C-alpha positions in Angstrom: -0.7 -3.0 -5.6 -1.9 -5.4 -3.0 -1.1 -9.0 -2.3 -3.4 -11.6 -3.8 -5.7 -14.6 -3.3 -5.1 -17.0 -6.1 -7.5 -18.5 -8.5 -9.0 -18.3 -11.9 -10.9 -16.9 -14.7 -11.5 -18.6 -18.0 -8.5 -21.0 -18.0 -8.0 -21.3 -14.2 -9.8 -23.4 -11.6 -11.2 -21.2 -8.8 -11.7 -22.3 -5.2 -12.7 -19.4 -3.0 -11.6 -20.0 0.6 -13.0 -17.5 2.9 -10.1 -16.5 5.1 -9.6 -13.4 7.2 -5.8 -12.9 7.5 -4.3 -13.1 10.9 -2.6 -9.8 11.5 0.4 -9.6 13.7 0.1 -8.2 17.2 2.4 -5.5 16.4 0.4 -4.0 13.6 -3.0 -4.2 15.1 -2.7 -3.5 18.8 -5.5 -1.2 19.5 -7.6 0.0 22.4 -10.4 2.4 21.5 -11.1 5.5 23.5 -14.8 6.3 23.3 -16.2 9.8 23.2 -19.4 10.0 25.3 -20.9 12.0 22.4 -19.5 11.3 18.9 -18.1 14.5 17.2 -20.6 14.1 14.3 -23.5 14.3 16.7 -22.6 17.9 17.6 -22.0 18.7 14.0 -25.4 17.4 12.9 -27.1 19.2 15.8 -25.5 22.5 14.8 -26.2 22.1 11.1 -29.1 19.7 10.2 -28.2 20.1 6.5 -24.9 18.4 7.0 -26.6 15.2 8.1 -29.0 15.5 5.2 -26.2 15.8 2.6 -24.4 12.8 4.1 -27.6 10.7 3.9 -28.0 11.8 0.3 -24.4 10.8 -0.4 -25.1 7.3 0.8 -28.6 6.9 -0.7 -27.5 7.9 -4.2 -25.0 5.1 -4.7 -25.6 3.0 -7.8 -24.3 -0.5 -8.4 -24.9 0.0 -12.1 -22.7 3.1 -12.4 -19.9 1.2 -10.7 -20.3 -1.6 -13.2 -20.3 0.9 -16.1 -17.2 2.7 -14.9 -15.3 -0.5 -14.4 -16.3 -1.9 -17.8 -15.0 1.3 -19.5 -11.8 1.3 -17.5 -11.0 -2.3 -18.3 -11.6 -2.5 -22.1 -7.9 -2.6 -22.8 -4.7 -3.3 -20.8 -3.3 0.1 -19.7 0.3 -0.2 -18.5 1.7 3.1 -17.5 3.5 5.0 -20.2 1.6 3.4 -23.1 -1.1 4.9 -25.4 -4.0 2.9 -23.8 -2.9 4.3 -20.4 -3.2 7.8 -21.7 -6.6 7.0 -23.1 -7.7 5.8 -19.6 -6.3 9.0 -18.1 -8.3 11.1 -20.5 -11.5 9.1 -19.7 -11.1 9.9 -16.0 -10.4 13.6 -16.9 -13.4 13.8 -19.1 -15.6 12.2 -16.4 -14.5 14.9 -13.9 -15.1 17.6 -16.4 -18.5 16.3 -17.3 -19.5 16.8 -13.7 -18.3 20.4 -14.0 -15.6 19.8 -11.4 -12.5 21.9 -11.6 -10.1 19.5 -13.3 -6.4 19.5 -14.1 -3.7 17.2 -15.3 -0.1 17.1 -14.0 2.5 15.3 -16.1 5.9 14.0 -15.0 8.8 12.6 -17.1 10.0 9.4 -15.4 12.1 6.3 -16.0 9.9 3.3 -16.7 10.9 -0.2 -17.8 9.5 -2.6 -20.4 10.3 -6.1 -21.7 11.6 -6.7 -25.2 12.4 -10.5 -25.1 12.4 -13.4 -22.7 12.8 -17.1 -22.9 13.2 -20.1 -20.6 14.2 -23.6 -21.6 14.5 -26.7 -19.4 17.2 -29.2 -20.2 16.7 -32.7 -18.8 19.7 -35.0 -18.0 18.8 -37.1 -21.1 19.5 -34.0 -23.2 15.8 -33.4 -23.9 15.0 -29.7 -24.4 11.6 -28.3 -23.2 10.8 -24.6 -23.9 8.7 -23.4 -21.0 5.7 -21.0 -21.5 6.2 -17.6 -19.9 2.8 -16.0 -20.7 -0.8 -16.9 -19.8 -2.7 -18.9 -22.4 -4.5 -17.0 -25.2 -3.1 -13.6 -24.2 -0.4 -13.0 -26.9 -2.8 -11.2 -29.3 -4.6 -9.1 -26.6 -2.0 -6.4 -26.1 -1.2 -7.8 -22.7 2.4 -7.1 -21.7 4.5 -10.2 -21.5 5.1 -11.2 -17.9 8.2 -9.4 -16.6 9.8 -7.6 -13.6 10.1 -3.9 -14.2 13.7 -2.6 -13.8 15.2 -6.1 -13.9 18.6 -6.0 -15.5 18.9 -7.8 -18.8 20.9 -10.9 -18.8 21.3 -14.6 -19.7 22.1 -17.5 -17.5 22.6 -21.2 -17.8 22.7 -23.2 -14.6 21.2 -25.9 -12.5 17.8 -25.3 -11.1 17.6 -24.9 -7.3 14.7 -24.2 -5.0 15.2 -21.2 -2.7 11.9 -21.3 -0.8 11.0 -17.6 -0.1 14.6 -16.3 -0.8 15.1 -15.1 2.8 18.4 -15.2 4.6 17.1 -17.9 6.8 16.3 -20.0 3.7 19.9 -19.7 2.4 21.1 -20.7 5.9 18.9 -23.8 5.7 20.2 -24.7 2.3 23.8 -24.3 3.5 23.1 -26.5 6.5 22.0 -29.2 4.0 25.1 -28.8 2.0 23.4 -27.1 -1.0 25.7 -24.8 -3.0 23.6 -22.2 -4.9 26.3 -20.2 -6.6 25.9 -20.2 -10.4 22.4 -21.8 -10.2 19.1 -20.5 -11.5 17.0 -20.0 -8.4 13.3 -20.6 -8.1 11.5 -18.6 -5.4 7.9 -18.7 -4.2 6.4 -15.2 -3.4 5.4 -14.5 0.2 6.6 -14.0 3.7 6.8 -10.2 3.3 9.8 -10.2 1.0 9.7 -7.7 -1.8 10.7 -8.8 -5.3 13.7 -6.5 -4.9 14.8 -8.1 -1.7 14.4 -11.6 -3.3 16.6 -10.7 -6.3 19.2 -8.8 -4.3 19.5 -11.7 -1.8 20.0 -14.0 -4.7 22.7 -11.8 -6.2 24.5 -11.6 -2.9 24.6 -15.5 -2.7 25.9 -15.9 -6.2 22.7 -17.0 -7.9 22.8 -16.2 -11.6 19.1 -15.5 -12.2 15.8 -15.8 -10.4 12.4 -17.1 -11.3 9.5 -16.1 -9.0 6.1 -17.7 -8.8 2.9 -17.2 -6.7 1.1 -20.2 -5.2 -2.7 -20.4 -5.4 -5.6 -21.7 -7.5 -4.8 -19.8 -10.7 -1.9 -22.0 -11.7 -1.5 -20.5 -15.2 -1.5 -16.9 -14.0 1.8 -15.0 -14.0 2.3 -12.3 -11.4 4.0 -9.2 -12.9 5.7 -6.6 -10.7 8.6 -4.3 -10.0 12.0 -5.1 -8.6 13.0 -1.5 -8.0 14.0 -0.6 -4.4 12.1 2.3 -2.8 9.5 4.5 -4.4 9.3 7.3 -7.0 11.2 8.0 -10.2 14.7 6.4 -9.8 16.3 9.3 -11.6 14.9 12.0 -9.3 15.2 10.7 -5.7 13.7 13.3 -3.4 12.6 15.8 -6.0 9.9 15.8 -8.7 10.6 14.4 -12.2 9.3 17.4 -14.1 10.1 17.9 -17.8 13.4 19.7 -18.2 14.3 19.3 -14.5 17.4 17.7 -13.0 17.8 13.9 -13.6 20.5 11.6 -12.5 22.5 9.6 -15.0 21.3 6.0 -15.4 24.8 4.9 -14.2 24.8 7.1 -11.1 25.3 4.8 -8.0 22.2 6.4 -6.5 20.2 5.0 -9.4 22.0 1.6 -9.9 21.6 0.7 -6.2 17.8 0.7 -6.7 18.0 -2.2 -9.2 19.0 -5.8 -8.3 22.3 -7.3 -9.5 20.8 -10.3 -11.3 17.9 -10.7 -13.8 14.6 -12.1 -12.8 11.3 -13.2 -14.3 7.9 -14.2 -13.0 6.6 -17.7 -14.0 3.3 -19.4 -13.4 2.9 -21.9 -10.6 2.3 -24.6 -13.2 5.7 -24.0 -14.8 7.3 -23.7 -11.3 5.9 -27.1 -10.2 7.1 -28.8 -13.3 10.7 -27.6 -12.5 10.4 -28.4 -8.8 9.3 -31.9 -9.4 12.3 -32.6 -11.6 14.8 -31.7 -8.9 17.0 -34.1 -7.0 19.7 -33.3 -4.5 19.1 -32.3 -0.9 15.8 -33.2 0.7 13.3 -30.4 1.2 13.7 -29.0 4.7 10.8 -30.0 6.9 10.0 -26.4 7.9 9.5 -25.5 4.3 6.9 -28.2 3.6 4.3 -26.8 5.9 4.1 -23.5 4.1 3.0 -24.8 0.7 -0.6 -23.8 -0.3 -0.9 -26.3 -3.1 1.3 -28.8 -5.0 3.8 -29.0 -2.2 3.1 -32.6 -1.3 4.8 -33.7 -4.6 7.9 -31.6 -4.1 10.6 -33.6 -2.3 14.0 -32.2 -3.3 15.6 -28.7 -3.7 18.4 -29.5 -6.1 20.6 -28.2 -7.5 19.6 -30.0 -10.7 20.1 -32.3 -12.4 17.6 -30.2 -14.4 19.3 -27.3 -16.1 17.7 -24.0 -17.1 18.6 -21.7 -19.9 17.3 -18.2 -19.0 17.2 -15.0 -21.1 15.6 -11.7 -20.4 16.1 -8.5 -22.3 14.4 -5.2 -21.3 14.6 -1.5 -21.9 14.5 1.4 -19.5 13.2 4.5 -21.1 11.8 8.0 -20.3 8.0 8.1 -20.4 5.4 10.7 -19.6 3.0 9.8 -16.8 -0.3 11.6 -16.1 -1.9 12.4 -12.7 -5.5 13.7 -12.9 -7.1 15.9 -10.2 -10.6 17.1 -9.5 -10.8 20.0 -7.0 -13.9 21.0 -5.0 -12.9 24.2 -3.3 -13.8 24.8 0.3 -16.0 27.7 1.2 -14.5 28.6 4.6 -11.1 27.0 4.7 -10.1 26.6 1.1 -6.4 26.3 2.1 -7.0 23.1 3.9 -7.0 19.9 1.8 -8.7 16.6 2.2 -7.2 14.2 -0.4 -8.8 11.0 -1.8 -6.5 9.0 -4.1 -6.4 5.9 -6.2 -4.0 4.8 -8.9 -5.2 4.1 -12.4 -2.4 2.3 -14.2 -2.5 -1.5 -14.3 -0.2 -4.4 -15.4 -3.0 -5.8 -17.5 -6.7 -5.0 -17.5 -6.7 -4.1 -13.8 -10.3 -4.8 -12.9 -9.4 -5.4 -9.3 -6.0 -3.7 -9.1 -6.6 -0.8 -9.3 -9.8 0.0 -11.2 -12.2 -1.3 -8.7 -10.9 1.7 -6.7 -11.0 4.0 -9.7 -14.6 3.1 -10.3 -15.3 4.0 -6.6 -13.4 7.3 -7.0 -15.5 8.2 -10.1 -18.7 7.4 -8.3 -17.7 9.5 -5.3 -17.1 12.4 -7.8 -20.5 11.8 -9.3 -22.2 12.0 -5.9 -20.3 15.0 -4.6 -21.2 16.8 -7.8 -24.9 16.0 -7.1 -24.5 17.4 -3.5 -23.1 20.6 -5.0 -26.1 20.9 -7.3 -28.3 20.6 -4.2 -26.5 23.5 -2.6 -23.6 21.8 -0.6 -20.1 23.2 -0.6 -17.4 21.7 1.6 -15.9 23.8 4.4 -12.5 22.6 3.4 -11.2 21.8 -0.1 -11.6 18.2 -1.4 -9.1 16.9 -4.0 -9.8 13.7 -5.9 -6.5 12.3 -7.2 -6.0 9.7 -9.9 -2.4 8.5 -9.9 -0.3 7.0 -12.7 2.7 4.5 -12.6 1.9 3.2 -9.1 2.7 -0.3 -10.2 6.3 0.7 -11.0 6.8 1.9 -7.5 4.2 4.6 -6.4 5.8 6.9 -9.0 2.9 9.3 -9.9 1.9 10.0 -6.3 5.5 10.2 -5.1 6.6 12.7 -7.7 3.5 14.9 -6.9 4.1 14.8 -3.2 7.7 15.8 -3.7 6.7 18.6 -6.0 4.1 19.9 -3.5 5.8 19.0 -0.2 5.7 22.5 1.4 2.0 23.1 0.6 1.0 19.6 1.6 3.1 19.9 4.8 1.3 23.0 5.9 -2.2 22.5 4.5 -3.1 18.8 4.1 -5.6 17.5 6.6 -5.5 13.8 5.6 -4.9 11.4 2.7 -7.5 8.7 2.1 -6.3 5.8 -0.2 -8.2 3.1 -1.9 -6.2 0.8 -4.3 -8.1 -2.4 -4.8 -11.6 -1.6 -3.6 -13.0 -5.1 -4.0 -10.7 -8.2 -3.9 -13.0 -10.5 -2.0 -15.0 -10.8 1.3 -14.2 -9.0 4.5 -13.4 -5.4 5.3 -9.7 -4.4 5.9 -8.9 -1.0 7.3 -5.5 0.6 7.9 -5.0 4.0 9.4 -2.9 6.3 11.6 -4.4 6.0 15.0 -6.0 9.5 15.4 -8.5 8.5 12.7 -9.7 5.3 14.5 -12.7 6.9 16.1 -13.9 8.4 12.8 -13.6 5.1 11.0 -15.5 3.3 13.6 -18.3 5.9 13.5 -18.5 5.8 9.7 -18.7 2.0 9.5 -21.8 2.2 11.6 -23.5 4.2 8.9 -22.7 2.0 5.9 -24.6 -1.2 5.1 -22.6 -4.4 5.0 -22.4 -5.6 1.4 -22.8 -9.3 2.1 -25.5 -9.5 4.8 -29.0 -8.1 5.0 -29.9 -5.6 7.7 -26.4 -5.4 9.2 -24.1 -2.4 9.2 -20.5 -2.7 8.4 -19.4 -2.1 11.9 -21.3 -5.1 13.2 -20.0 -7.5 10.7 -16.4 -6.1 10.8 -16.2 -6.4 14.6 -17.9 -9.8 14.7 -15.4 -11.2 12.1 -12.4 -9.8 14.1 -13.8 -10.3 17.6 -13.5 -6.6 18.1 -12.1 -3.6 16.2 -9.1 -4.4 14.0 -7.4 -1.4 12.4 -4.1 -2.2 10.9 -1.2 0.4 10.7 0.6 1.6 7.7 4.2 0.6 8.0 4.1 -1.3 4.7 4.9 0.3 1.4 2.5 -1.2 -1.1 0.3 1.7 -2.3 0.0 5.5 -2.7 -0.3 6.4 1.0 3.4 5.8 1.3 4.7 9.2 0.2 2.0 11.0 2.1 2.6 9.3 5.4 6.2 8.1 5.3 7.7 11.1 3.6 5.3 14.0 4.4 3.8 13.0 7.7 0.2 13.3 6.6 -2.5 11.3 8.5 -3.6 8.5 6.2 -6.1 5.7 5.7 -6.1 2.7 3.3 -9.3 0.7 2.7 -10.3 -2.4 0.8 -12.5 -5.5 0.8 -10.8 -8.9 0.7 -7.4 -10.0 2.0 -6.1 -11.0 -1.4 -7.3 -12.3 -4.8 -6.3 -15.0 -7.1 -5.6 -13.1 -10.3 -3.2 -10.5 -8.9 -1.1 -8.8 -11.6 -2.1 -11.5 -14.1 -3.9 -11.3 -17.5 -6.9 -12.7 -15.8 -7.6 -9.6 -13.7 -10.5 -8.6 -15.9 -14.0 -7.3 -15.9 -15.3 -10.9 -16.4 -13.4 -12.1 -13.3 -15.0 -9.3 -11.2 -18.5 -10.1 -12.6 -18.1 -13.8 -11.9 -16.1 -13.9 -8.7 -14.8 -10.7 -7.2 -18.0 -8.6 -6.6 -20.8 -9.7 -9.1 -23.4 -7.3 -7.7 -20.8 -4.5 -7.0 -22.1 -4.3 -3.4 -18.5 -4.2 -2.0 -17.7 -1.4 -4.4 -20.6 0.5 -3.0 -19.6 -0.2 0.6 -16.0 1.0 0.1 -17.1 4.2 -1.6 -19.5 4.7 1.3 -16.8 4.6 3.9 -14.3 6.6 1.7 -16.8 9.3 0.9 -18.3 9.7 4.4 -14.8 9.9 6.0 -14.0 12.6 3.5 -17.2 14.5 4.2 -16.5 14.5 7.9 -12.9 15.7 7.4 -14.1 18.4 5.0 -17.1 19.6 6.9 -16.7 19.1 10.7 -15.9 22.4 12.3 -13.5 20.6 14.6 -11.5 17.9 12.9 -12.5 14.5 14.2 -9.0 13.4 15.3 -8.5 11.6 18.6 -4.9 11.5 19.7 -5.8 9.5 22.8 -6.0 6.5 20.5 -2.5 7.4 19.3 -1.2 7.7 22.8 -2.6 4.3 23.7 -1.0 2.7 20.6 2.4 4.3 21.4 2.2 2.9 24.9 1.5 -0.6 23.6 4.4 -0.4 21.2 6.7 0.6 24.0 5.5 -2.4 26.1 6.0 -4.8 23.2 9.5 -3.4 22.6 10.4 -3.6 26.2 9.4 -7.3 26.2 11.5 -7.9 23.1 14.6 -6.3 24.6 13.9 -8.1 27.9 14.9 -5.0 29.9 18.5 -5.0 28.4 18.1 -1.4 27.3 16.2 1.4 29.0 13.1 2.7 27.3 12.7 5.5 29.8 13.1 8.3 27.1 10.2 6.8 25.1 8.1 6.3 28.2 8.6 9.9 29.3 7.8 11.2 25.8 4.6 9.1 25.7 3.5 10.4 29.1 4.0 13.9 27.8 2.1 13.1 24.6 -0.8 11.5 26.6 -1.1 14.7 28.7 -1.2 16.8 25.6 -3.8 14.5 24.0 -6.0 14.7 27.1 -5.8 18.5 27.2 -6.6 18.7 23.5 -9.5 16.3 23.8 -11.1 18.4 26.5 -10.5 21.6 24.5 -12.2 20.0 21.5 -15.2 19.0 23.5 -15.7 22.5 24.7 -15.3 24.1 21.3 -17.7 21.6 19.7 -20.3 22.7 22.3 -19.5 26.4 21.6 -22.4 27.9 19.6 -20.7 31.3 19.2 -19.7 32.3 15.7 -17.8 35.4 16.6 -14.3 36.0 15.3 -12.7 34.8 18.5 -14.5 31.5 18.5 -13.7 30.9 14.8 -10.1 31.6 15.4 -9.9 29.3 18.4 -11.3 26.4 16.3 -9.0 27.2 13.4 -6.0 27.1 15.8 -7.0 23.8 17.3 -7.6 22.3 13.9 -4.1 23.3 12.8 -2.6 21.6 15.8 -4.7 18.5 15.2 -3.6 18.5 11.6 0.1 19.1 12.1 0.8 16.7 15.0 1.5 13.8 12.7 4.3 15.9 11.1 6.1 15.8 14.5 6.9 12.1 13.9 8.9 13.1 10.8 12.7 13.3 11.2 14.6 15.3 8.6 17.5 12.7 8.6 15.1 9.8 7.7 15.7 6.2 8.4 19.3 5.0 8.3 20.1 3.8 4.8 16.7 4.9 3.6 16.7 8.6 4.2 13.6 9.2 2.0 11.5 7.4 4.6 11.2 10.0 7.4 8.4 8.8 9.7 9.9 7.3 12.9 6.7 5.6 14.1 5.5 3.9 10.9 7.8 2.9 8.0 9.3 0.0 6.2 11.8 -2.2 8.0 15.2 -2.6 6.5 15.4 -6.2 7.7 12.5 -8.5 6.8 13.4 -10.8 9.7 12.7 -8.0 12.2 10.2 -8.9 14.9 8.4 -5.6 15.1 6.5 -3.5 12.5 6.7 -0.1 14.2 9.6 2.2 15.2 11.4 1.2 12.0 14.7 2.8 13.1 14.8 0.8 16.3 13.7 -2.4 14.5 16.7 -2.0 12.1 19.1 -1.3 14.9 17.9 -4.5 16.8 18.5 -6.5 13.6 21.9 -5.0 13.0 24.7 -7.6 12.5 27.7 -6.0 14.2 29.5 -6.3 17.5 27.2 -6.1 20.5 28.6 -2.8 21.9 28.0 -1.0 18.6 24.6 -2.6 18.2 23.4 -1.4 21.7 24.8 2.1 21.1 22.8 2.3 17.8 19.6 1.0 19.5 20.0 3.6 22.3 20.4 6.4 19.7 17.3 5.2 17.8 15.3 5.1 21.0 16.2 8.7 21.7 15.3 9.6 18.1 11.8 8.1 18.6 11.4 9.8 22.0 12.2 13.2 20.4 9.7 12.5 17.6 7.0 11.8 20.1 7.9 15.0 22.1 7.7 16.9 18.8 4.2 15.5 18.3 3.2 16.5 21.9 4.6 20.0 21.3 2.6 20.3 18.0 -0.6 19.1 19.8 -0.1 21.8 22.5 0.9 24.4 20.0 3.2 26.2 22.5 6.8 27.1 22.6 9.0 25.6 25.3 
């Protein structure tokens, strides 16, 4: 569930533009603290077999196996809750079992949403009627689900067409400034600017728009981007607990359920359909600031409406209980079986899902193959490795969320890290996101993996050259299965992929043929992602001392504090956060020195083993300190106070989400400042909890 490029497969025109996305200062601020001797060097010295197994893992990658896995996974569309989706789940399960890995399946009963009927007709001022296509060409007979928005309410609307740009509050203000009245209109919105589909539809409802059409700009003008308009993550009927068969479920009309769905119906349309409507509009002139953002076709759009073109809109859908299936392969640890390293990818797709998500699924299957080979050669991990294949991610991270909620206590006390790959190969360029204590490990691993697009260059060299240094993004966004692990459970997390976006995102053109022709014809990027993913897992599973560096975290927190201070212009004191960061930094330095000594310790007596175990527990549990039981205001399920989604998309910072929301609060200044101060104290206490966990001592 990533954001796209745009482009084409059989009926689209592809133009690949090699772009590396400009990531905001706030999500990428990073200064790297270097160890004089990488932790893995000590591990390899103490156990030469460890290095041998890792080299074997890398050398046994096979482009052909990736291609074969992806071909099998994409034979049919496999929308969650449908028979083809179950068939795909059973294929993944049988693959794990064929490797003689301990395998199990966990089912959940959840509320999913499917279309039953939709139509869109354009009425010109001369009374000419023009039915508009809602599906991609030549897909009706291929079992591809008709384009729709999951959880959209059913409804019909007849009104003047109006262009709403991105559907942000600032866009409605711009329309109002031009005298445009949107109430009762059918709104047309282009996707982008960080707005979720739910936010777009909810904003439209709040402004009296009767229905919403959403389109994605790009080179694949006939592709239609499916997606969900549900607010939040997980099964809407079981907020905060797992949707097990026979368990408690809220009524569909419960306010806690209905608030998750927007108040007006919506549909996705192709850019070709959208442009036809937009070029027919008259009325107010397109605001100048909107014109610069068009990727294509914008030069021919002059007016925003309303009308005179009228639109007749109909959508009918059904919400129904469906069984979803998570598949797990478990490689039990030999020395610390109660410590879990989790690798996860979702399996369900809106259509064929060659990029999203089955490029990642193919990588997971190949990692399983290679780990099984290492086991046959005599390797067993020190800690338990769990390979996770999630279902119903596209509906709102449902499979992973339900499982995390079901296993929250065990994960909270035993999970080392969660490593996510959604779309392994979208295009060129490596993109890495992580919680900061994993920065060092990621940098070290990328030096061991070959770059997929250049000869005789490792990934680290190309990655840093492209970004003029190390660029590791953070995980405040909520667009894949790391969300429940980090934002709800406080588990250190990583998300990896190649390519900033891709042209056939959530369309019927996301197929094996597109991957073979455009995405990754030689499957080299698949190999590279799996190399990073698997090597990181092997380090976390085998290193006697976990390769976590909290000095990176301390540096990142300090930079966040400085950015926040500049934003507030000294109007509110950040002394509580500054003091907490100083305390955290001292704890990180002490722990770093302790880790160096223990890595050098050759003793294997009970006392030495116990000291390493105690240190590892502190390293593992520190991230949990940033969790607050009350959660974020208005979004209590999200409990991480450093990284999490913002409630206001116009917020200027992508960290400290509670503080970001307080700053954006629209109330009187006295109450606003009081809320900001309270959220500052909450963040300070969270950082202090992290410091206390890192030290492992009672006050």
